[in-house]
N, C-alpha and C positions, 0 to 999 in steps of 0.2 A: 498533411502532406503538402505544402506549397506547389507551384511549378521549378520546376528546377532541383528542387532539395527532397530528404526526407528526412524526420524530425523522429529520435527517440526520445519518449517521456517513460522515465520511471513511474510507478504507482504510486508510493508512499513513500515519502513525500511528490509531490509530482515534481519534478524537476527535471530542464532538458538534460539528455543524456549525450545525444551526439545530434550533429546534424550533417546529413550523409548527402552529397549533389550527385547528380544527373551527369553522365560520362555516355554519350551516344546511346542513350536510351537504359543503361543500366546504371543501379546505385551499386556504387565499388566502396566498399566496405576498407579503410586502410590508414590503419593508425588511431582506434579508437583510445587514444590516452585520457582523454576525458571522461569517456565511462570509465576507465580502472578508478578513475579520483573519485567518481562517484560510490560505485557500487564495492563496497569492500570483497576482498580476497576471501573464496570458502577456502576451508580447511580442507586437505587432503583428504581422502578417503585411503582408510589403512587396513588392508589386508595382507591374509598370506598369499602365496604364491600358488598353493591348490585353489583357494577360494578364487581368484582370478583367472585360473584354468582352467575350472568349472564355470564360470561367470562365461569367457571366452569361447563356450562351446566345446571342451575339451581338446583346445589346438595343444603343442607339444612343449614341453616347460620350455625347452629352449627358446621357442619362438616368444612366449607369453613375457620370458624376462627379457629377452632381446627388446621387445615392445613399449618396457619400463625404462631401460638403459639408454635407449637411442631417443626416448622422451618421443615419442610418436601415440602417447596419450596423454593427458592432462587429467591432474585430479587425483592419480591413487598412489598411495605409497606401501610398496608393500615388503612386510620384515622378513631376514631372514629364514631360509628354510636350507634343510638338509641336500646335497647333490643327489643321495638314492632317493628320490621323489617314485611314492608308488598308488597310483590311480585302479584302484580294484574296478569303474565302473571302464575304463579303457580296455583293462586285462579284458573283460568279460566281452566286448564289444568288436574286440579285434581278436579274438581265438578265431584258428583257423582249425581241419583239418585235413588229415592226410588222404589224398586223391581214393577213390574207389578202384578197385584193379577193374580191368577191363573184359576178365573175366573169372569165373569161380574156378579156384584147384580142387574144389572138391567133387564128383560126381558117382550118383549113383551108376551101379553095374546091373539095373532089372526093371525093368519096367513094373510103373504105377508104384516103384518103392518110396519117391517122394513127389508130392505135389505142391506146385505152387501155386497159389487164388490171388483174386484179388476183384475189385467191385467196382463198376463203372457206373455214373447215371448223376440226377436224374440225364433224361434225353430230353430236346427242345420241345419234340414231336414222339408220342405216341407209336410203337408198332403195330403193325396189322393185329396183334394180341393183346393190344392195350395193356403193353409192358412201358415202363421207363428206366429200369437195369437191367446191367445182364453181368453176372459172376463167371469167369473164366475158371479153369482147370489145365493147367498146362504139364504134362508129363516131363519130370527132370530127363529122364533116361531117351526118351523119342522127341521130346520135345510137340508131342502132339498136343493140342489145344482143345477141349470141349466148352462151348458157350451155351449157358443158359437163361433165358430172360427170367427177367423177375419184375412182379408190379411195385413189389415194396424191397426194401434192403433185408427187412427181418425176416424175408425168403430163403436167405443165406443158409440157414441151418440146415432147411429141407433137400436142397440142391446137394450141398456138400454129401450128405448121408445117400441121397441117392445116386450120387457118383462115386462114390466108396464101396455101396451095394455092388454096381454097373462091373466095376473093375475088378471086385473079388469072384464074382458069377460068373460072367462073360470070360475075363482073360487070367482069372485064377492069380491075381495078382494077390500080394502081400504090401496094404500102405503101411510103412511105418513114420513118414514123417508128412507134414502139411506147414507151406511156409505161408506166411499171407504179413499185411503190416497190421496195426495196433488197433484200428478200426472196431468202433463197439460191434459189430455185427461179426465178428470173428472170435471177441473176447466174453460172451455172453455164458452165463453158469451151463445154459443146455448145450451150448456147443463144447465145452469144457468136459462135463460130466459125458458126454459120446463119447469123445476121444480119449476121454481116459481110459470109461470101460473097454477100449476096441485095443486100446495098448498104444494108442497112434501118438507118438510125440509133438507137439505145436511149438514151431521154431517162429517166434516175430522177429520180425527187420526194428531196427533203432528209429525212435520216433523223429519225424519228418527225414527220412531217408530212403524216400521211394528206390535211389539206386541199391539198397541192398537187396530190393525186391524186383533186380532188372528182370527176369525170365517172366512175371504175370504182369510188370507194366510193358 
């Protein structure tokens, strides 16, 4: 590069493609007719509208097509595609669900009939009893909540059986339902066998839907 000019050379064979003048400290590229004459034009890449739609990050088909028809990009030629294009990835990525209701339409009529439960932890600091977790049991009828601290998540089974026994003995309650998320601590074979033996129905919330377990949450 010499003072006031910027020269562009091709590699093989080495030829001068263009000389760009310096204007106000900048090199302005305006009309490289010489470069176009030296460098042969590359053939346009042919692809379908669907392929271009995917390459552009799944932008809308209308915007993708307009990008070509309005000469907003160069070097791409799209083939004719049907108007009713369908992209499975877009459909799955934009799926929405109906909002969860603010409150449940079903309510129990007796204390201890349905128990909502959830586990929290690990905590950043141990409790005075050297515990990292706690499990809550909330009665659907009275909204009374019992908290039991745990050292490990595996202690959920013992805490649940202890809580159910206390309800039956101290309150003469008959537990019919347990509602929880799909965590491993609530889906162990040991816990399922116990609930089945006691005739207690276990209701799981939908995966990744904490709102469905709103009472415990």
